[in-house]
TIGUNU-198000 format. One line per 8 residues: number of its first residue (from 0); their letters; for each residue x, y, z of N, C-alpha, C. Coordinates in pm, 1 decimal. Layout:
<pts>
NUM	a	X:Y:Z:X:Y:Z:X:Y:Z; ...
</pts>
This chain:
<pts>
0	xxxxxxxx	84.4:-119.2:0.0:0.0:0.0:0.0:87.8:124.0:0.0; 57.0:220.9:-87.1:136.1:342.4:-97.1:98.9:437.0:14.9; 198.0:490.2:83.6:172.9:585.7:190.7:238.3:719.8:163.0; 304.4:734.7:52.2:368.4:860.3:17.1:408.3:857.5:-128.2; 503.2:942.1:-167.0:545.6:945.9:-306.7:695.7:941.2:-312.8; 744.9:909.8:-430.5:886.9:920.8:-453.3:920.8:1063.0:-494.3; 1040.3:1082.8:-541.3:1084.8:1212.2:-589.7:993.7:1259.7:-703.3; 953.9:1388.0:-698.7:860.3:1438.3:-798.2:919.0:1431.8:-938.0
8	xxxxxxxx	1047.2:1460.8:-951.7:1109.7:1453.2:-1083.6:1097.9:1312.8:-1141.3; 1119.6:1212.7:-1056.9:1107.3:1074.7:-1102.7:962.7:1042.0:-1137.0; 870.3:1091.6:-1056.8:729.4:1066.5:-1087.6:689.8:1129.0:-1220.4; 735.9:1251.9:-1245.0:703.4:1318.6:-1370.9:762.0:1243.5:-1490.5; 883.8:1196.1:-1476.5:945.9:1123.2:-1587.5:873.8:992.1:-1615.1; 806.4:939.0:-1513.4:733.7:814.3:-1531.6:585.9:830.7:-1556.8; 537.3:955.7:-1565.8:393.2:977.5:-1577.7:335.7:918.5:-1705.7; 409.2:927.4:-1816.3:357.3:873.6:-1942.8:327.5:725.9:-1930.7
16	xxxxxxxx	404.5:654.8:-1849.5:383.2:511.2:-1831.7:284.3:481.7:-1720.3; 292.6:555.4:-1609.5:209.6:523.3:-1492.7:73.5:590.4:-1494.6; 67.7:714.0:-1546.2:-58.3:787.4:-1551.0:-100.2:850.4:-1420.4; -8.6:859.6:-1322.1:-48.8:922.4:-1196.0:71.4:976.9:-1119.7; 42.4:1075.5:-1034.7:139.1:1133.3:-942.0:76.7:1133.0:-803.2; 157.8:1119.9:-700.4:111.2:1125.4:-561.8:187.5:1237.7:-492.0; 114.0:1334.5:-436.1:172.7:1454.9:-378.6:128.6:1468.9:-233.3; 198.4:1406.9:-140.8:158.3:1415.5:0.4:165.3:1558.9:53.0
24	xxxxxxxx	60.6:1598.4:127.6:59.6:1729.7:191.0:75.5:1845.4:94.4; 23.1:1834.0:-25.8:45.4:1932.6:-132.3:-19.7:2067.5:-102.2; -137.9:2066.1:-41.4:-209.9:2191.1:-13.9:-168.8:2247.8:121.2; -155.9:2380.0:131.8:-121.1:2439.7:261.2:-235.1:2425.2:361.4; -198.8:2421.9:489.6:-296.2:2397.0:594.8:-405.9:2503.1:598.2; -371.6:2628.3:569.0:-474.6:2732.9:575.7:-579.6:2714.5:466.7; -537.5:2667.9:348.5:-633.7:2642.4:241.5:-721.0:2522.5:276.9; -662.3:2417.7:330.6:-739.1:2300.6:373.7:-843.5:2341.2:477.9
32	xxxxxxxx	-804.4:2425.9:572.7:-896.1:2468.2:679.7:-1014.7:2544.8:624.1; -995.4:2618.6:514.6:-1106.1:2693.9:455.4:-1188.4:2609.7:358.2; -1126.4:2507.5:300.1:-1201.5:2419.6:209.3:-1302.5:2334.3:284.4; -1266.0:2287.0:403.3:-1351.5:2192.2:475.4:-1491.6:2246.3:501.5; -1508.5:2365.6:558.7:-1645.8:2413.8:580.1:-1720.1:2441.5:450.0; -1646.9:2472.9:343.6:-1713.4:2493.6:215.4:-1768.4:2362.2:160.6; -1691.2:2253.7:174.0:-1742.1:2123.0:132.9:-1865.4:2087.8:216.2; -1858.8:2110.9:346.1:-1973.8:2083.2:432.6:-2096.1:2162.0:386.4
40	xxxxxxxx	-2076.4:2289.7:356.3:-2188.9:2372.3:310.6:-2243.1:2320.8:177.9; -2154.5:2285.0:86.8:-2196.8:2238.1:-45.5:-2284.6:2113.5:-33.5; -2247.2:2024.1:57.5:-2323.0:1900.8:75.8:-2448.8:1926.0:159.2; -2434.1:1990.9:274.6:-2545.4:2004.6:369.1:-2655.5:2097.4:319.3; -2620.8:2194.1:236.6:-2721.5:2288.1:185.3:-2805.0:2228.4:73.0; -2763.3:2113.4:20.9:-2833.7:2053.0:-91.4:-2781.8:2098.6:-227.0; -2683.4:2189.8:-228.3:-2632.6:2238.6:-356.2:-2564.2:2127.6:-436.3; -2495.5:2038.5:-368.4:-2430.9:1929.0:-440.9:-2535.6:1841.3:-510.0
48	xxxxxxxx	-2638.7:1802.0:-436.7:-2741.3:1718.0:-497.2:-2813.4:1792.1:-608.3; -2836.6:1921.2:-588.7:-2901.1:2001.3:-692.4:-2814.7:2005.0:-817.7; -2683.3:2016.6:-801.9:-2595.5:2021.1:-918.6:-2599.5:1888.5:-994.1; -2609.0:1777.5:-919.9:-2618.3:1645.5:-983.1:-2751.3:1631.2:-1056.1; -2859.7:1668.5:-989.6:-2992.5:1656.6:-1050.9:-3003.5:1743.2:-1176.3; -2943.0:1862.3:-1172.3:-2949.0:1951.8:-1288.0:-2870.5:1896.0:-1405.2; -2767.2:1817.1:-1376.1:-2689.5:1754.6:-1483.3:-2760.9:1632.7:-1540.3; -2828.8:1557.7:-1453.0:-2895.5:1435.7:-1497.9:-3032.8:1462.8:-1558.1
56	xxxxxxxx	-3102.9:1566.5:-1507.4:-3238.9:1595.9:-1553.8:-3253.8:1745.6:-1582.8; -3179.3:1795.8:-1680.6:-3179.8:1940.5:-1704.6:-3315.4:1996.4:-1745.0; -3400.5:1913.0:-1802.8:-3533.0:1961.9:-1841.8:-3623.7:1983.0:-1720.9; -3590.5:1918.9:-1609.9:-3673.9:1926.5:-1490.2:-3613.9:2011.0:-1378.6; -3482.4:2015.4:-1371.3:-3414.9:2079.7:-1258.2:-3326.1:2192.6:-1308.4; -3347.5:2311.4:-1255.4:-3264.7:2426.0:-1292.1:-3126.3:2412.9:-1228.9; -3025.6:2470.7:-1289.9:-2891.7:2467.3:-1229.2:-2892.7:2534.4:-1092.2; -2800.8:2495.1:-1005.0:-2793.5:2561.6:-875.0:-2758.4:2708.5:-892.9
64	xxxxxxxx	-2804.1:2790.4:-799.6:-2776.3:2933.3:-810.0:-2628.0:2964.7:-789.6; -2556.3:2872.7:-725.8:-2412.9:2887.0:-708.7:-2346.5:2758.1:-757.0; -2227.0:2771.4:-814.6:-2147.6:2654.5:-852.4:-2024.5:2650.7:-762.2; -1948.7:2542.9:-770.9:-1835.6:2524.8:-679.1:-1734.8:2639.2:-687.6; -1713.1:2693.8:-807.6:-1616.6:2802.0:-821.4:-1660.9:2929.4:-751.4; -1788.4:2940.6:-717.6:-1835.6:3056.9:-643.3:-1794.2:3051.6:-496.7; -1755.4:2933.3:-448.3:-1708.1:2920.0:-311.4:-1564.2:2971.4:-304.9; -1537.7:3056.1:-207.5:-1411.1:3130.1:-204.7:-1288.3:3039.8:-216.1
72	xxxxxxxx	-1275.7:2944.2:-124.7:-1155.9:2861.0:-122.8:-1152.8:2763.2:-239.6; -1269.6:2716.9:-285.1:-1272.2:2627.5:-400.7:-1219.2:2699.2:-525.2; -1256.1:2825.3:-540.8:-1202.5:2901.4:-653.1:-1051.9:2917.3:-643.6; -1002.8:2941.1:-522.2:-858.1:2952.6:-502.5:-788.9:2820.3:-535.1; -851.2:2711.4:-496.6:-793.8:2580.2:-526.4:-781.9:2558.8:-677.0; -884.0:2598.2:-751.3:-884.4:2575.6:-896.3:-767.5:2644.9:-965.0; -718.4:2755.0:-906.1:-607.2:2828.9:-967.7:-485.6:2831.8:-874.7; -476.2:2734.4:-783.8:-363.4:2725.6:-691.2:-233.6:2723.2:-771.8
80	xxxxxxxx	-148.8:2824.9:-759.1:-32.0:2835.0:-849.1:56.1:2710.4:-854.7; 89.4:2645.8:-741.4:172.2:2525.1:-754.8:104.2:2414.4:-835.0; -29.3:2406.3:-827.6:-100.6:2306.1:-905.8:-93.6:2339.3:-1053.8; -123.2:2464.6:-1089.4:-119.9:2501.0:-1231.2:20.9:2493.2:-1287.5; 120.4:2528.8:-1208.2:258.3:2515.1:-1255.2:291.2:2368.2:-1284.0; 245.5:2279.6:-1196.2:269.9:2137.2:-1217.5:197.1:2086.7:-1341.1; 71.3:2125.1:-1356.1:-5.5:2079.9:-1472.4:53.2:2131.6:-1602.8; 125.0:2245.2:-1595.9:185.7:2302.6:-1716.2:313.9:2232.8:-1757.5
88	xxxxxxxx	361.3:2140.6:-1675.6:481.8:2064.6:-1710.5:455.2:1986.2:-1839.1; 557.3:1973.4:-1920.5:541.7:1905.9:-2049.7:496.6:1761.3:-2035.0; 527.1:1698.8:-1921.1:486.2:1560.1:-1900.8:337.2:1547.5:-1874.4; 272.1:1658.1:-1838.3:128.1:1654.2:-1809.9:51.9:1722.4:-1923.2; 12.0:1849.6:-1904.8:-68.0:1916.3:-2007.6:12.3:2012.2:-2093.4; 124.7:2060.3:-2043.1:197.5:2163.9:-2114.9:138.5:2300.8:-2086.6; 192.8:2405.4:-2147.2:154.6:2542.2:-2110.4:15.3:2585.1:-2154.5; -41.8:2518.5:-2254.7:-173.5:2557.9:-2305.7:-280.0:2465.5:-2247.1
96	xxxxxxxx	-347.6:2515.0:-2142.5:-445.9:2431.0:-2074.5:-568.7:2513.2:-2038.2; -676.5:2442.7:-2011.2:-803.0:2507.2:-1978.2:-870.2:2430.5:-1864.5; -939.2:2504.2:-1779.0:-1017.9:2441.8:-1672.9:-1140.0:2373.8:-1734.1; -1174.1:2255.7:-1682.1:-1286.1:2178.9:-1735.5:-1403.7:2179.3:-1637.7; -1384.7:2124.4:-1519.3:-1491.3:2126.1:-1418.7:-1433.1:2094.1:-1282.2; -1515.8:2108.3:-1179.5:-1475.4:2078.4:-1042.4:-1594.3:2021.5:-967.7; -1570.7:1912.6:-894.9:-1671.4:1851.9:-808.4:-1620.3:1853.0:-665.4; -1710.7:1861.6:-571.5:-1673.1:1863.1:-430.2:-1768.0:1771.1:-355.2
104	xxxxxxxx	-1711.4:1684.6:-267.5:-1796.2:1584.4:-203.2:-1742.6:1547.6:-65.4; -1833.8:1502.0:17.2:-1802.3:1446.0:148.8:-1877.0:1314.2:160.4; -1800.8:1206.2:159.9:-1861.2:1073.7:168.1:-1876.5:1034.2:314.0; -1985.8:968.0:349.3:-2005.2:930.2:489.4:-1903.7:827.2:536.2; -1880.6:824.0:665.9:-1791.1:723.8:723.9:-1840.4:584.5:687.9; -1746.9:498.1:651.1:-1778.1:359.3:614.4:-1873.0:350.6:494.9; -1864.5:449.8:404.5:-1950.7:451.0:287.2:-1910.4:346.7:184.7; -1994.9:324.6:84.5:-1965.5:223.2:-17.6:-1855.0:269.4:-111.6
112	xxxxxxxx	-1802.9:176.3:-189.3:-1701.9:208.7:-287.6:-1764.2:251.3:-419.4; -1678.9:273.2:-518.1:-1722.3:306.4:-653.8:-1644.2:219.0:-750.4; -1713.3:154.6:-842.6:-1651.9:56.6:-932.3:-1540.5:117.6:-1017.2; -1457.6:29.3:-1070.4:-1350.6:71.3:-1159.8:-1407.6:153.7:-1275.6; -1343.0:265.2:-1306.3:-1388.5:353.0:-1413.9:-1274.8:448.2:-1449.9; -1290.8:520.2:-1558.8:-1204.5:634.7:-1587.6:-1293.0:752.8:-1622.4; -1232.2:871.4:-1637.2:-1308.3:995.7:-1652.0:-1268.5:1076.4:-1774.9; -1209.0:1011.1:-1874.5:-1167.1:1081.3:-1995.5:-1290.4:1107.1:-2082.2
120	xxxxxxxx	-1314.7:1234.0:-2110.8:-1435.5:1271.6:-2184.2:-1412.0:1264.5:-2334.9; -1478.8:1167.9:-2397.7:-1470.9:1150.9:-2542.6:-1584.0:1058.0:-2583.8; -1661.9:1098.6:-2684.8:-1776.1:1018.2:-2728.0:-1772.4:999.4:-2879.3; -1757.2:874.7:-2924.1:-1715.4:757.7:-2846.3:-1566.2:766.8:-2815.2; -1519.0:682.6:-2726.0:-1376.3:678.2:-2695.6:-1303.9:624.7:-2819.4; -1205.7:702.1:-2870.2:-1143.1:660.4:-2995.5:-992.8:684.9:-3001.2; -937.5:772.9:-2917.0:-792.6:795.9:-2917.7:-754.6:867.7:-2788.8; -623.9:884.8:-2770.4:-570.4:957.7:-2655.3:-469.2:1060.9:-2705.6
128	xxxxxxxx	-506.5:1130.7:-2813.3:-414.2:1224.6:-2876.4:-378.2:1341.4:-2785.3; -471.1:1386.4:-2705.0:-445.4:1499.3:-2614.7:-479.6:1456.9:-2472.0; -401.8:1501.2:-2374.8:-429.7:1461.2:-2236.5:-534.5:1546.7:-2167.6; -609.2:1483.4:-2083.3:-695.6:1545.9:-1984.0:-645.7:1493.8:-1849.7; -646.3:1580.3:-1750.4:-591.3:1543.1:-1620.1:-691.6:1576.1:-1510.9; -699.0:1488.5:-1412.2:-779.8:1513.4:-1292.6:-688.0:1531.2:-1172.6; -709.1:1638.1:-1098.4:-641.3:1659.4:-970.8:-739.8:1623.1:-860.4; -698.6:1534.2:-772.8:-784.4:1485.7:-664.9:-725.5:1527.0:-530.3
136	xxxxxxxx	-759.9:1644.9:-481.0:-714.3:1683.6:-347.2:-799.7:1614.9:-239.2; -732.9:1561.7:-139.8:-799.2:1502.0:-23.8:-773.5:1594.0:96.0; -864.7:1686.4:125.3:-839.1:1782.9:232.6:-802.2:1718.9:365.5; -864.8:1606.1:398.5:-835.7:1538.4:524.7:-744.3:1417.9:505.9; -688.0:1402.4:387.4:-599.8:1290.7:361.2:-675.1:1161.1:339.2; -601.0:1050.8:341.2:-657.2:917.3:324.7:-601.8:826.2:433.7; -683.3:733.0:476.3:-637.8:626.1:564.6:-726.7:504.9:540.0; -678.7:386.4:573.5:-752.3:264.2:537.2:-896.5:262.6:585.0
144	xxxxxxxx	-925.0:322.3:699.5:-1061.4:318.2:751.6:-1157.9:403.3:670.5; -1104.4:494.7:586.5:-1190.3:577.8:502.3:-1213.9:515.5:365.2; -1140.3:410.7:332.6:-1150.9:350.7:200.4:-1042.2:404.9:110.2; -955.3:318.2:59.0:-842.5:363.0:-23.1:-882.5:392.8:-167.3; -791.4:459.9:-235.9:-798.4:478.6:-380.0:-706.4:375.7:-443.1; -754.9:304.1:-543.3:-669.6:211.5:-618.6:-666.6:256.7:-764.1; -548.1:252.5:-823.6:-531.0:291.0:-963.9:-468.3:175.1:-1039.5; -485.6:175.6:-1170.3:-430.7:70.6:-1256.6:-327.2:134.3:-1348.2
152	xxxxxxxx	-200.2:140.2:-1303.7:-97.5:209.6:-1381.3:-90.1:160.7:-1525.8; -80.6:256.8:-1616.4:-66.9:225.4:-1757.7:-198.4:207.4:-1831.4; -309.9:196.6:-1758.1:-437.9:169.4:-1824.4:-487.1:287.3:-1907.6; -430.8:406.2:-1886.3:-471.5:523.4:-1964.7:-428.2:513.2:-2110.3; -338.1:421.7:-2139.4:-289.7:408.0:-2277.0:-376.9:315.9:-2360.6; -474.9:254.2:-2296.3:-570.6:168.3:-2367.0:-698.0:247.0:-2393.0; -741.6:250.2:-2516.9:-865.6:320.9:-2549.4:-983.6:231.1:-2513.1; -1062.3:274.8:-2417.7:-1174.9:194.7:-2368.9:-1281.6:288.0:-2316.0
160	xxxxxxxx	-1404.2:239.9:-2314.3:-1512.9:319.1:-2257.0:-1492.3:334.2:-2106.6; -1554.2:435.3:-2050.9:-1534.5:467.5:-1909.5:-1567.2:351.0:-1816.2; -1667.2:274.5:-1852.0:-1715.2:167.9:-1763.4:-1666.0:29.0:-1807.0; -1560.1:24.2:-1887.6:-1515.6:-104.5:-1942.8:-1474.8:-205.0:-1835.8; -1434.7:-158.0:-1719.0:-1394.6:-248.4:-1610.8:-1494.7:-249.0:-1495.7; -1609.5:-187.2:-1516.0:-1706.7:-174.7:-1406.6:-1758.2:-309.8:-1359.0; -1754.5:-410.5:-1445.9:-1804.4:-542.8:-1405.2:-1717.6:-605.3:-1296.9; -1598.6:-549.3:-1274.1:-1513.4:-598.6:-1165.4:-1551.0:-536.8:-1030.8
168	xxxxxxxx	-1644.0:-441.6:-1032.0:-1677.2:-373.5:-907.8:-1555.3:-300.8:-854.2; -1523.5:-323.9:-726.3:-1404.1:-265.1:-665.9:-1297.3:-372.2:-639.1; -1306.5:-484.3:-709.3:-1217.5:-598.0:-683.8:-1071.8:-564.0:-713.7; -984.0:-639.0:-653.2:-840.8:-626.2:-678.2:-810.5:-672.7:-821.4; -734.3:-590.9:-895.7:-695.1:-625.3:-1032.3:-543.0:-639.3:-1040.0; -494.8:-727.6:-1125.8:-349.1:-745.1:-1139.5:-280.9:-614.1:-1178.0; -172.0:-583.1:-1112.0:-94.1:-464.0:-1144.3:-143.2:-336.7:-1079.5; -249.3:-341.9:-1001.0:-303.2:-220.7:-941.0:-207.1:-162.4:-837.3
176	xxxxxxxx	-227.6:-35.9:-805.9:-153.7:31.5:-699.4:-255.1:90.8:-602.6; -240.8:59.5:-476.2:-335.7:104.2:-374.3:-275.8:222.3:-299.0; -351.2:329.8:-292.4:-309.5:451.2:-222.0:-401.5:463.7:-101.2; -350.9:429.1:15.5:-440.2:416.1:129.7:-410.6:503.1:248.1; -295.2:568.4:252.6:-260.8:650.2:368.8:-183.8:772.7:322.9; -248.2:888.4:332.4:-187.2:1014.9:293.3:-224.7:1120.9:396.0; -138.0:1216.5:422.7:-170.0:1321.7:519.5:-268.1:1423.7:461.7; -319.6:1507.0:548.7:-414.4:1611.2:508.2:-353.8:1698.1:398.5
184	xxxxxxxx	-439.0:1738.7:304.0:-395.1:1825.0:195.3:-327.2:1753.7:81.0; -316.3:1622.1:88.3:-251.3:1548.0:-20.0:-335.6:1551.4:-146.6; -267.9:1539.8:-259.0:-334.6:1544.8:-389.0:-279.4:1434.3:-478.1; -368.2:1367.5:-546.5:-329.5:1266.7:-645.5:-365.8:1322.0:-783.4; -272.2:1317.9:-875.7:-294.9:1361.9:-1013.0:-309.7:1238.9:-1100.4; -418.5:1233.5:-1176.4:-442.8:1121.1:-1265.9:-454.8:1168.8:-1409.9; -394.3:1095.4:-1503.6:-439.4:1107.7:-1642.2:-584.5:1062.2:-1640.4; -673.2:1141.0:-1699.3:-816.1:1114.6:-1682.8:-859.9:980.5:-1739.5
192	xxxxxxxx	-780.7:921.7:-1828.5:-815.5:790.9:-1884.8:-764.3:675.5:-1799.3; -702.1:705.0:-1686.0:-650.6:599.7:-1598.6:-765.7:537.0:-1519.9; -777.6:406.2:-1526.9:-882.0:338.8:-1449.5:-846.7:344.3:-1301.0; -949.6:371.7:-1220.2:-931.6:381.8:-1075.7:-1062.0:345.1:-1006.4; -1052.2:316.0:-877.7:-1168.9:277.9:-800.4:-1156.1:330.5:-658.3; -1269.5:363.4:-599.9:-1274.7:395.3:-457.5:-1322.6:271.8:-384.5; -1237.3:217.0:-301.7:-1272.3:95.3:-229.1:-1345.8:129.6:-100.1; -1436.7:44.0:-56.8:-1490.1:58.3:79.0:-1380.8:22.0:178.1
200	xxxxxxxx	-1395.8:59.9:303.3:-1293.9:20.4:402.3:-1273.1:-130.3:401.1; -1147.3:-172.2:414.7:-1115.0:-314.0:411.2:-1172.7:-385.6:532.6; -1216.5:-511.0:515.4:-1262.3:-588.3:631.5:-1153.8:-592.2:738.6; -1193.5:-565.6:860.4:-1098.0:-565.0:969.6:-1035.2:-430.7:996.5; -1054.7:-332.7:903.5:-1001.0:-199.1:928.3:-1080.7:-133.3:1040.2; -1014.7:-49.5:1116.0:-1084.5:21.8:1222.9:-1199.3:102.2:1164.1; -1311.5:99.6:1230.5:-1428.9:171.2:1180.7:-1399.6:320.5:1171.1; -1439.0:379.5:1059.1:-1417.3:522.4:1040.3:-1519.1:601.5:1121.6
208	xxxxxxxx	-1474.1:706.9:1182.3:-1564.9:797.2:1253.0:-1571.3:932.0:1183.7; -1483.4:953.7:1086.0:-1480.9:1079.8:1011.9:-1521.0:1055.2:867.4; -1568.6:1160.0:802.7:-1609.6:1150.0:663.3:-1488.2:1155.4:571.3; -1509.6:1114.4:448.7:-1403.9:1114.3:346.1:-1427.3:1234.9:255.7; -1339.6:1333.0:261.6:-1351.7:1455.6:181.8:-1268.7:1441.5:54.1; -1328.3:1480.1:-57.4:-1258.9:1475.9:-186.0:-1307.3:1589.0:-274.7; -1213.4:1655.0:-338.7:-1243.5:1753.6:-442.4:-1179.0:1702.3:-571.0; -1248.4:1719.5:-680.5:-1209.9:1658.8:-808.1:-1209.5:1769.8:-912.5
216	xxxxxxxx	-1090.8:1810.9:-958.0:-1079.8:1920.3:-1054.8:-1018.4:1867.8:-1184.1; -1078.3:1903.5:-1296.2:-1035.0:1853.1:-1425.9:-984.5:1966.7:-1514.0; -877.3:1937.8:-1587.7:-814.9:2034.6:-1678.6:-778.3:1961.5:-1808.8; -774.3:2036.0:-1919.5:-747.5:1976.1:-2050.4:-639.9:2055.1:-2123.9; -563.0:1983.2:-2207.1:-473.2:2051.5:-2300.0:-556.1:2109.3:-2413.8; -523.4:2228.1:-2456.8:-594.0:2291.1:-2568.1:-508.5:2284.9:-2694.1; -571.4:2317.7:-2805.9:-500.3:2321.8:-2932.7:-537.4:2209.5:-3026.9; -608.1:2108.6:-2976.7:-652.8:1998.4:-3060.9:-802.2:2007.3:-3085.0
224	xxxxxxxx	-866.2:1893.7:-3100.0:-1010.7:1895.7:-3119.6:-1079.2:1941.6:-2991.0; -1196.2:2003.2:-3002.6:-1263.3:2055.1:-2883.1:-1303.3:1943.2:-2787.3; -1314.0:1980.1:-2660.0:-1351.9:1885.0:-2555.5:-1501.1:1892.6:-2527.2; -1564.9:1779.2:-2496.3:-1707.3:1783.4:-2460.6:-1726.0:1827.4:-2315.7; -1817.5:1918.9:-2288.9:-1848.0:1954.5:-2150.1:-1921.0:1839.5:-2080.6; -1917.3:1839.5:-1946.7:-1983.8:1732.3:-1872.6:-2113.4:1777.9:-1806.2; -2138.0:1909.3:-1802.7:-2258.5:1960.1:-1738.3:-2335.1:2048.4:-1835.9; -2466.6:2039.8:-1836.6:-2543.1:2125.9:-1927.6:-2525.4:2274.0:-1897.3
232	xxxxxxxx	-2489.9:2307.2:-1774.1:-2469.3:2447.5:-1736.1:-2319.9:2480.9:-1728.5; -2241.6:2417.9:-1816.4:-2096.2:2435.9:-1814.8:-2054.2:2579.8:-1839.0; -2131.1:2652.1:-1918.9:-2096.0:2792.4:-1943.5:-2107.2:2875.7:-1815.7; -2203.3:2843.0:-1731.6:-2217.9:2911.2:-1603.6:-2095.1:2887.7:-1516.3; -2042.3:2765.4:-1518.4:-1924.5:2732.5:-1438.4:-1804.3:2815.0:-1484.1; -1778.2:2815.9:-1614.5:-1664.0:2891.9:-1665.3:-1682.7:3041.4:-1643.7; -1805.8:3088.9:-1658.6:-1832.5:3231.3:-1637.2:-1804.7:3271.6:-1493.0; -1827.8:3180.0:-1399.2:-1798.2:3209.6:-1259.6:-1648.7:3235.0:-1240.9
240	xxxxxxxx	-1565.9:3152.3:-1301.8:-1421.9:3172.0:-1291.7:-1378.3:3304.9:-1351.3; -1436.1:3342.3:-1465.3:-1400.5:3470.2:-1528.4:-1451.8:3586.7:-1444.1; -1572.7:3575.9:-1393.3:-1630.6:3684.7:-1313.5:-1548.4:3713.0:-1188.4; -1498.5:3607.3:-1127.7:-1417.1:3624.3:-1008.1:-1272.8:3663.6:-1040.2; -1236.9:3661.5:-1167.6:-1101.1:3695.7:-1205.7:-999.7:3591.9:-1161.6; -1043.0:3467.1:-1149.7:-954.7:3361.4:-1101.6:-841.6:3336.9:-1201.9; -719.7:3350.6:-1156.9:-604.5:3325.3:-1242.6:-585.5:3425.8:-1353.4; -659.3:3536.5:-1349.3:-659.5:3629.0:-1462.5:-521.6:3688.0:-1489.9
248	xxxxxxxx	-441.7:3707.7:-1385.4:-312.5:3772.8:-1404.3:-214.3:3685.3:-1480.0; -210.7:3557.4:-1446.3:-112.0:3467.9:-1506.6:-171.5:3365.5:-1602.5; -302.9:3340.4:-1590.8:-368.4:3240.5:-1676.3:-497.1:3299.3:-1735.4; -485.7:3401.3:-1820.1:-606.1:3472.4:-1865.4:-704.3:3387.7:-1944.4; -658.9:3278.5:-2004.4:-750.1:3195.8:-2084.3:-797.4:3071.3:-2014.9; -773.4:3059.9:-1883.8:-800.6:2934.0:-1814.1:-948.3:2896.8:-1815.7; -1036.8:2996.4:-1819.5:-1180.2:2969.0:-1814.8:-1249.8:3004.9:-1946.4; -1176.8:2996.5:-2055.8:-1234.5:3020.5:-2188.0:-1331.4:2908.4:-2224.8
256	xxxxxxxx	-1433.2:2944.4:-2300.4:-1529.7:2845.5:-2348.3:-1493.0:2790.2:-2485.1; -1404.1:2859.1:-2558.4:-1373.9:2820.8:-2696.3:-1323.2:2677.5:-2712.6; -1246.4:2621.3:-2616.5:-1194.8:2483.8:-2638.8:-1299.2:2374.2:-2621.7; -1427.5:2408.7:-2605.7:-1528.3:2307.1:-2579.9:-1635.5:2305.8:-2688.3; -1693.8:2188.4:-2707.1:-1808.9:2174.4:-2794.7:-1934.3:2219.4:-2720.4; -2045.8:2214.8:-2785.5:-2172.7:2233.6:-2713.4:-2201.8:2107.7:-2633.3; -2279.0:2122.5:-2528.4:-2314.4:2008.1:-2443.5:-2410.4:1914.6:-2516.5; -2383.2:1785.6:-2505.5:-2475.2:1684.2:-2555.6:-2508.2:1588.6:-2441.0
264	x	-2636.8:1560.6:-2417.4:-2671.9:1470.0:-2306.9:-2613.9:1330.4:-2327.6
</pts>
């Protein structure tokens, strides 16, 4: 089980093969402290469920009046300079990149897992010419009692539908890497086509008394074919970033709409 990372330079040189980076304690403590109550508000106020319902049933449910980027610390996270500098590395997205979306969640203690899947947006899945990357900050870190993250190194190089491995549930797969213990503020970077799963707590693990916090931010390389949006109200999300001036000084095009197609259900 992975409890930390190796040298970042070595991880970057191996990213093309592995499809992931592990960054223990990547976020500063003050940002983590401000993210936590925002995640709680997003979940407890019903805004998270409303955002899901609006994406699944747009004809019936209006978009939430606020999106995640409207939350102060979440917006700061989306343009956190060390994160964007890392994503701009040639091994990841390179200098021309765009924000895609952000999700924020708090899973209950001892909650269920999520089957093997990947998150690369392409319909149908047909190539991996341009990278999309997901940054997964864990504000409270990871430990076995909260349920580990497992990844399948190298699987991003296989063109497959998102649910191609879902029939395995959360089962152990040959060659997987389990990330089960990380300190607060740690972040895992995934090539979005990398298969991964959220496991339930292992049998015999100490019962969790705390929730599992996760924020999921997606970014894409620009300059190739346009990317499909994932939410029908995607323009509202990008407009929030522009309205707040997030990253405007150093990343003026980060929230541009031009690199995306129109939304298709």
